[in-house]
Each structure stands twice: as C-alpha cells, then as structure tokens.
C-alpha positions in Angstrom: 114.7 118.0 88.3 111.8 115.8 88.7 114.3 112.8 88.2 116.2 113.9 91.1 113.3 114.6 93.4 111.8 111.3 92.4 114.9 109.5 93.1 115.3 111.1 96.5 111.7 110.1 97.2 112.5 106.6 96.4 115.5 106.4 98.3 114.1 108.0 101.5 111.0 105.3 101.2 113.3 102.4 100.7 115.6 103.4 103.7 112.4 103.6 105.9 111.3 100.2 104.6 114.7 98.8 105.1 114.8 100.2 108.6 111.4 98.9 109.5 111.8 95.2 108.2 110.2 92.9 110.6 107.6 95.2 111.6 103.8 95.0 110.9 104.0 96.2 107.3 101.5 93.4 106.1 98.7 94.4 108.2 99.0 98.0 107.0 98.9 96.7 103.4 96.0 94.4 103.7 94.0 96.9 105.7 94.1 99.2 102.7 93.8 96.6 100.1 90.3 95.4 101.0 88.7 98.6 99.9 90.0 98.2 96.5 87.4 95.3 95.8 84.2 97.2 96.8 83.6 98.6 93.5 84.4 101.9 91.8 81.6 104.0 93.7 82.7 102.7 97.1 86.3 103.3 96.0 85.6 106.8 95.1 83.9 107.5 98.5 86.8 105.9 100.4 89.5 107.4 98.6 89.2 110.6 100.8 89.4 108.3 103.8 92.3 106.2 102.4 94.4 109.3 102.0 93.5 110.5 105.5 94.2 107.1 106.9 97.3 106.7 105.0 98.7 110.1 106.2 97.5 109.2 109.8 99.4 106.1 109.8 102.3 107.7 108.2 102.4 110.3 110.9 101.9 107.7 113.6 104.8 105.7 112.0 107.0 108.9 111.9 106.3 109.7 115.5 106.9 106.3 116.7 110.2 105.7 114.8 111.7 109.1 114.9 115.3 107.8 114.9 114.7 105.7 111.7 113.2 108.7 110.0 116.0 110.8 111.1 118.6 108.2 109.9 116.6 108.0 106.5 116.6 111.7 106.0 120.3 111.9 106.9 121.2 109.3 104.5 118.8 110.5 101.6 120.9 113.5 100.8 124.2 112.1 100.5 123.0 109.0 98.3 120.9 111.1 96.1 124.0 113.6 95.7 126.4 110.7 95.0 124.0 109.3 92.4 123.4 112.7 90.7 127.2 113.4 90.7 127.9 110.0 89.4 125.5 110.5 86.5 127.0 114.1 85.8 130.5 112.6 85.7 129.4 109.8 83.4 127.5 112.5 81.2 131.0 113.7 80.0 132.0 110.5 78.4 128.8 108.3 77.9 126.1 111.1 77.7 123.6 109.1 79.7 123.0 106.6 82.6 125.3 103.9 83.4 123.9 100.3 82.7 125.6 98.8 86.0 124.0 101.5 88.1 120.6 100.9 86.4 121.0 97.1 87.1 121.9 97.6 90.8 119.1 100.0 91.3 116.7 97.7 89.6 117.8 94.8 91.9 117.7 96.6 95.1 115.3 99.4 94.7 113.4 98.1 91.6 110.2 97.5 93.6 110.1 101.3 94.2 110.8 102.2 90.6 114.3 103.9 91.4 115.8 102.6 88.2 113.0 104.2 86.2 113.7 107.5 87.8 117.4 107.0 87.2 116.7 106.4 83.5 114.6 109.6 83.2 111.2 107.6 83.0 109.4 109.7 85.5 106.0 108.1 84.3 107.1 104.5 84.8 108.8 105.3 88.1 105.5 106.6 89.4 103.8 103.5 88.1 106.2 101.4 90.1 105.5 103.5 93.2 101.6 103.0 92.8 102.3 99.3 92.0 104.2 99.1 95.2 101.4 100.4 97.3 98.8 98.5 95.7 100.6 95.0 95.4 104.2 95.0 96.5 105.2 91.7 95.3 104.2 92.3 91.8 106.4 95.7 92.0 109.5 93.5 93.4 109.0 90.9 90.7 108.8 93.6 87.8 111.8 95.4 89.1 113.8 92.2 89.1 112.6 91.4 85.5 113.9 94.9 84.6 117.2 94.0 86.2 117.4 90.9 84.3 116.4 92.7 81.0 119.2 95.4 81.6 121.8 92.7 82.3 121.0 90.7 79.2 121.1 93.7 76.9 124.2 94.4 75.1 125.8 97.6 75.4 124.6 99.0 71.9 121.1 98.2 72.7 121.1 99.7 76.1 122.8 102.8 74.7 120.3 103.2 71.9 117.1 102.9 74.4 118.3 104.7 77.3 121.1 107.2 76.3 119.8 110.1 74.6 122.5 112.1 72.9 122.2 115.9 73.4 122.4 117.8 70.2 125.5 119.8 69.8 125.3 123.4 69.9 126.7 125.1 66.9 126.7 128.8 66.9 124.9 130.2 63.8 127.3 131.1 61.0 127.0 134.4 59.2 126.8 134.4 55.5 130.0 136.0 53.6 129.0 139.2 52.4 
C-alpha cells in the first residue's frame, strides 16, 4: 500500500516538474539550500520556517498554476493504476517487478526514486525524495546509475535481488488416525 502511495506521489511530483520546466525552480532550491550551511542549531531553529516557507511556496505555485496541477492530478491516477495493474499481471508469471519497467522508471523518474518505490524499497525511495529536495543533480545522477546497474544485470541476478517469491500456501494436513 505504501509503495502505491509513494509511486503516486512520485508520479505527481514528476508531472508537476515536467509541466513547469523552464520556470524559476533554481531560485527556489538555492533559497532553501543556503540555510543548510548555517550549522545544526540554526538548522533546527529554521526547520519550522523551512517547512512553513516550503508549504507557502507550494501553495503559491498551486494557486498560480492551477491548470498544471489539475493536469498532473488527472494523469496521476491512470498512470499509477496502469503501473500497479502491470505489476499485478506480471505477478502471475514472474512473481515480482519487471526489469524493463524498473530501468525505464530509473531513467525518467529515478531522480524522484520512482524505481525504488516500484521495487518495494520504500526507505530508499524516501532517501531519493530527500536527496532531490536537498541536491537535485545528485538524485538525477544516482537514478541514472541505478538504471545502468539494472540494465547491466543479468536476469538471474535481478530476479535474485528484487523478486521475492511468495511462500506457497499449503493447507495443513491431518494425520491419519
């Protein structure tokens, strides 16, 4: 369930960024990055202001770009449904995520950790989201590295690392009396 929610959040954020390319995202990132260098005490005092400023800017962005937000919301549901349905269909034959889908997600949405959420690695997906907020080029680079790793892995290694077989449910047998 958390994987689906995380995947939906990543897709929504990616669509908003994609629809907003060319806008002043750099100034937003650098404005919030400067506070990280002030030290731990200052950071702890400013974290409340950071969160407040982030949500204020997010709200301002959403108010100023209502059509983009509406398009991203309208596309998030079908894309998430398609990915979950594709995974469910693959579950019958492979019992896990598809390697090609993981590579595609790592290439295009790796900077948001979509591939990690897809592989049921919620913790690593969250780390990618935080990394994307703190230093986006690093998150992009790490996503591409993951895509290259997945592409160079043979099928057996990918299956061993990322496909966890479900234990077969065997009904309890009754001893003969």
